[in-house]
C-alpha positions as CSV (number, residue, x, y, z in Angstrom):
1,M,5.5,-7.1,49.6
2,K,5.9,-3.6,47.9
3,V,7.8,-1.5,50.4
4,G,8.9,2.1,50.5
5,F,11.7,3.3,52.8
6,I,12.4,6.9,53.6
7,G,15.5,7.9,55.6
8,L,18.8,6.2,54.6
9,G,21.1,7.4,57.4
10,H,23.4,5.3,59.6
11,M,20.5,3.2,60.6
12,G,18.1,3.4,57.7
13,A,20.6,2.4,55.0
14,P,21.4,-1.0,56.5
15,M,17.8,-1.5,57.5
16,S,16.5,-0.9,54.0
17,G,19.2,-3.2,52.7
18,N,17.9,-6.0,54.9
19,V,14.4,-5.4,53.7
20,L,15.6,-5.7,50.1
21,A,17.6,-8.8,50.9
22,A,14.5,-10.5,52.4
23,G,13.0,-10.3,48.9
24,H,10.7,-7.3,49.1
25,D,10.1,-4.9,46.2
26,L,11.8,-1.8,47.5
27,V,11.6,1.9,46.6
28,V,13.8,4.3,48.6
29,H,14.1,8.1,49.2
30,D,16.4,10.4,51.2
31,V,17.1,14.1,51.1
32,R,20.7,13.0,50.2
33,P,20.5,11.0,46.9
34,D,24.1,9.7,47.5
35,A,22.8,7.9,50.7
36,A,20.9,5.5,48.5
37,E,23.9,4.4,46.4
38,G,24.4,1.1,48.2
39,V,20.8,-0.1,48.2
40,L,20.2,1.1,44.6
41,A,23.2,-1.0,43.5
42,A,21.7,-3.9,45.3
43,G,18.4,-3.6,43.3
44,A,16.2,-1.0,45.0
45,T,14.4,1.7,43.0
46,W,14.8,5.5,43.6
47,A,11.9,7.8,44.3
48,D,12.4,11.5,43.7
49,S,10.1,12.6,46.6
50,A,8.5,11.3,49.7
51,R,5.2,11.3,47.9
52,E,6.5,9.2,45.1
53,A,7.9,6.7,47.6
54,G,4.4,5.9,48.7
55,V,2.8,5.4,45.3
56,D,1.6,1.8,44.8
57,R,3.3,0.6,48.0
58,D,1.8,-1.8,50.5
59,V,4.0,-0.5,53.4
60,V,6.2,2.6,53.7
61,I,8.8,2.8,56.5
62,T,10.3,6.1,57.8
63,M,13.5,6.2,59.7
64,L,14.2,9.9,60.4
65,P,16.0,12.0,63.0
66,G,13.0,13.3,64.9
67,P,9.4,14.6,65.0
68,G,10.1,17.7,62.8
69,Q,11.4,15.6,60.0
70,V,8.7,13.0,60.3
71,E,6.0,15.7,60.0
72,E,7.7,17.3,57.0
73,V,8.1,14.0,55.2
74,L,4.5,12.9,55.9
75,L,2.6,16.2,55.5
76,G,4.9,18.5,53.5
77,P,4.2,19.9,50.0
78,I,5.4,16.6,48.4
79,G,4.7,14.5,51.5
80,L,4.2,10.8,51.8
81,L,0.6,10.8,53.0
82,A,-0.6,12.2,49.7
83,G,1.1,9.4,47.8
84,L,0.0,6.4,49.9
85,P,-2.8,4.3,48.4
86,T,-5.9,3.3,50.3
87,G,-5.1,0.3,52.6
88,A,-1.4,1.1,52.8
89,V,0.5,0.9,56.1
90,W,2.9,3.6,57.4
91,I,5.4,2.4,59.9
92,D,7.4,5.1,61.7
93,M,10.6,3.6,63.1
94,S,12.0,7.0,64.1
95,T,12.5,8.1,67.7
96,S,9.6,10.5,67.8
97,V,6.4,11.4,69.7
98,P,2.8,10.4,69.4
99,A,1.6,13.9,68.4
100,V,2.9,13.8,64.9
101,A,1.5,10.3,64.1
102,D,-1.8,11.4,65.7
103,K,-2.0,14.3,63.3
104,V,-1.3,12.0,60.4
105,R,-4.0,9.5,61.6
106,A,-6.5,12.3,61.9
107,L,-5.9,13.4,58.3
108,A,-5.7,9.9,56.9
109,G,-8.8,8.6,58.6
110,S,-9.3,4.9,57.8
111,R,-7.5,5.2,54.5
112,V,-4.0,4.4,55.9
113,T,-2.9,2.3,58.8
114,V,-0.3,3.8,61.1
115,L,2.1,2.0,63.4
116,D,5.0,3.4,65.5
117,A,7.9,0.9,65.7
118,P,11.1,2.6,67.0
119,V,14.2,0.4,67.4
120,V,17.1,-0.3,69.7
121,G,20.4,-1.9,68.8
122,G,22.4,0.8,67.0
123,V,24.2,0.5,63.7
124,T,25.4,-3.0,64.6
125,G,21.9,-4.2,65.1
126,A,20.7,-2.4,61.9
127,T,23.4,-4.0,59.9
128,G,23.0,-7.5,61.3
129,G,19.2,-7.4,61.2
130,T,19.0,-8.0,65.0
131,L,17.3,-4.8,66.1
132,Q,14.9,-4.7,69.0
133,I,11.6,-3.3,67.8
134,F,8.8,-1.9,69.9
135,V,5.5,-1.6,68.1
136,G,2.5,0.6,69.0
137,G,-0.8,0.2,67.3
138,A,-3.6,-2.3,66.8
139,T,-2.7,-6.0,67.3
140,G,-4.0,-7.1,63.9
141,D,-2.0,-4.4,62.1
142,Y,1.1,-5.4,64.0
143,L,0.7,-9.1,63.0
144,R,0.1,-8.1,59.4
145,V,3.5,-6.4,59.1
146,R,5.5,-8.6,61.5
147,P,7.1,-10.6,58.7
148,L,8.5,-7.4,57.3
149,L,9.8,-6.3,60.7
150,E,11.6,-9.7,61.0
151,A,13.7,-8.7,58.1
152,M,15.2,-5.9,60.3
153,G,14.9,-7.3,63.8
154,D,15.5,-10.2,66.1
155,P,12.2,-12.2,66.1
156,E,12.5,-12.8,69.8
157,R,12.8,-9.1,70.5
158,I,10.1,-7.7,68.3
159,L,7.4,-6.7,70.8
160,H,3.9,-5.3,70.5
161,V,3.9,-2.9,73.4
162,G,0.4,-1.4,73.3
163,P,-1.8,1.1,71.3
164,H,-0.7,4.0,69.1
165,G,2.2,5.9,70.7
166,A,3.3,3.1,73.1
167,G,6.3,2.2,70.9
168,Y,7.5,5.8,70.9
169,T,7.1,6.0,74.7
170,V,9.0,2.7,75.4
171,K,11.9,3.8,73.1
172,L,12.2,7.2,74.9
173,M,12.2,5.5,78.3
174,I,14.9,3.1,77.2
175,N,17.1,5.9,75.9
176,L,16.4,8.0,79.0
177,L,17.5,5.2,81.3
178,W,20.6,4.3,79.2
179,F,21.8,7.9,79.2
180,A,21.2,8.1,82.9
181,Y,23.5,5.0,83.2
182,V,26.2,6.9,81.4
183,T,26.2,9.8,83.7
184,I,25.9,8.0,87.0
185,T,28.5,5.4,86.0
186,A,30.9,8.1,85.2
187,E,30.4,9.6,88.6
188,A,30.7,6.3,90.5
189,L,33.9,5.3,88.7
190,T,35.5,8.7,89.0
191,V,34.7,9.1,92.7
192,G,35.9,5.6,93.5
193,V,39.2,6.0,91.6
194,R,40.0,9.4,93.1
195,A,39.3,7.9,96.5
196,G,42.1,5.4,95.9
197,V,40.4,2.2,94.5
198,D,42.1,0.6,91.5
199,A,39.8,1.1,88.4
200,A,39.8,-2.6,87.5
201,T,39.0,-3.7,91.1
202,L,36.2,-1.1,91.3
203,H,34.7,-2.2,88.0
204,R,34.9,-5.9,89.0
205,S,33.3,-5.2,92.4
206,L,30.4,-3.3,90.8
207,L,29.8,-6.1,88.4
208,A,29.6,-8.6,91.3
209,S,27.1,-6.5,93.2
210,A,23.4,-5.6,93.0
211,A,24.5,-2.4,91.2
212,T,25.5,-4.3,88.1
213,S,24.0,-3.6,84.7
214,H,24.3,-4.4,81.0
215,F,25.8,-1.0,80.6
216,L,28.5,-1.6,83.2
217,E,29.2,-5.1,81.9
218,R,29.5,-4.2,78.2
219,D,28.7,-0.7,76.9
220,V,31.1,1.2,79.1
221,L,34.1,-1.0,78.1
222,S,34.6,1.1,74.9
223,V,35.6,4.0,77.2
224,L,37.4,2.0,79.9
225,E,39.4,-0.2,77.6
226,R,40.0,2.0,74.5
227,G,39.0,5.6,75.3
228,D,36.3,5.3,72.6
229,F,33.3,7.5,73.3
230,D,31.1,5.9,70.6
231,D,30.4,8.3,67.9
232,S,28.0,5.9,66.2
233,F,25.2,7.9,68.0
234,A,25.8,11.7,68.1
235,L,25.3,14.0,71.1
236,A,22.9,16.1,69.0
237,L,20.6,13.1,68.7
238,A,21.0,12.1,72.4
239,C,20.0,15.6,73.4
240,K,17.0,15.5,71.1
241,D,15.8,12.2,72.6
242,L,16.4,13.4,76.2
243,G,14.4,16.6,75.4
244,L,11.5,14.5,74.1
245,A,11.6,12.3,77.2
246,V,11.6,15.3,79.6
247,D,8.8,16.9,77.6
248,L,6.8,13.7,78.0
249,A,7.4,13.7,81.7
250,R,6.1,17.3,81.8
251,Q,3.0,16.3,79.7
252,T,2.2,13.4,82.1
253,G,2.7,15.5,85.2
254,V,5.7,13.6,86.5
255,P,8.3,15.7,88.4
256,A,11.3,14.1,86.6
257,E,14.2,16.0,88.3
258,M,16.8,13.3,87.6
259,S,15.8,13.1,84.0
260,A,16.1,16.9,83.6
261,M,19.6,16.7,85.2
262,V,20.7,14.0,82.8
263,E,19.5,16.1,79.9
264,Q,21.5,19.1,81.1
265,I,24.7,17.1,81.5
266,Y,24.2,15.9,77.9
267,R,23.6,19.5,76.7
268,R,26.8,20.5,78.5
269,A,28.7,17.7,76.7
270,R,27.2,18.8,73.4
271,A,28.3,22.4,74.0
272,Q,31.8,21.2,75.0
273,Y,32.4,18.6,72.3
274,G,30.1,19.4,69.4
275,D,26.9,18.0,67.8
276,Q,28.7,15.0,66.3
277,G,30.5,14.0,69.4
278,G,29.9,10.4,70.7
279,Q,27.1,9.5,73.1
280,L,29.5,8.5,75.9
281,L,31.2,11.9,76.0
282,P,29.5,12.9,79.2
283,M,32.0,10.6,80.8
284,K,34.8,12.7,79.4
285,L,33.3,15.8,81.1
286,L,34.3,14.3,84.4
287,E,37.7,13.2,83.1
288,D,38.4,16.7,81.9
289,L,37.1,18.4,85.0
290,T,38.9,16.2,87.5
291,G,42.0,15.1,85.4
292,T,41.0,11.5,86.1
293,P,40.7,9.3,83.1
294,V,39.3,5.9,84.3
295,R,40.8,3.1,82.2
296,L,41.2,-0.6,82.5
297,P,44.2,-2.6,81.2
298,A,43.8,-3.7,77.6
299,P,42.2,-7.2,77.5
300,Q,44.5,-10.1,76.9
301,E,44.5,-11.5,73.4
């Protein structure tokens, strides 16, 4: 399959590498040419613009920071839409919103097929080709590109979740709930430790209860065991995603007070620790405010 890939950041670079490794003819583009060095060395071809990345391609994938970048790449002066041939498929794997893709679909008409397919799994999943992928669009179009998606994701966790926009929505709700886990776990652990319960005992008790979660079992351990607040996903991006989720709540008429509070906590962490700070830094807000780092003994080798 002739594939274009635009957006070679922390996620896009390994994802495009997996597309190439699966045997597809790959053309790539990024605003930073040096971001393509690895995949070009492996055999991909460089495109000088988003428009050029679409020429003669069966499918073009975008993996970009947010809706603004997606719109610019698709509809800008040298945008992708103008370069896509009739019958091509555009797959947006960014964390974005339906409105931008809707605008593209309205302009493209039946000439180009559009799918939203955001991902979960972080850099580790992108590198290992084990991402979860949530696809919105027509069933037939999803089935047509599924073999390509399997180059980047775990086949058991590539899901068709509904019509156009459903993939974006599912991804935003996943991120919203995950960031909420961060904030409430920080509070539960800090209150418990300050009230006199040993951190390891508290953590073990929570795991054994109905309050357990994947986050409590695995994700939080980077903080509790190593003081690592996970800079693989930046606070600036976390705030962007939370803002999109809260905006969606507003658009759907849902009074999402808890979601808005989580967004504000993340914005406070961003103001405190900077745009590039790690996504678990809201836990450090409580550490710094209360002088109570919550840590577990280092695991036995």
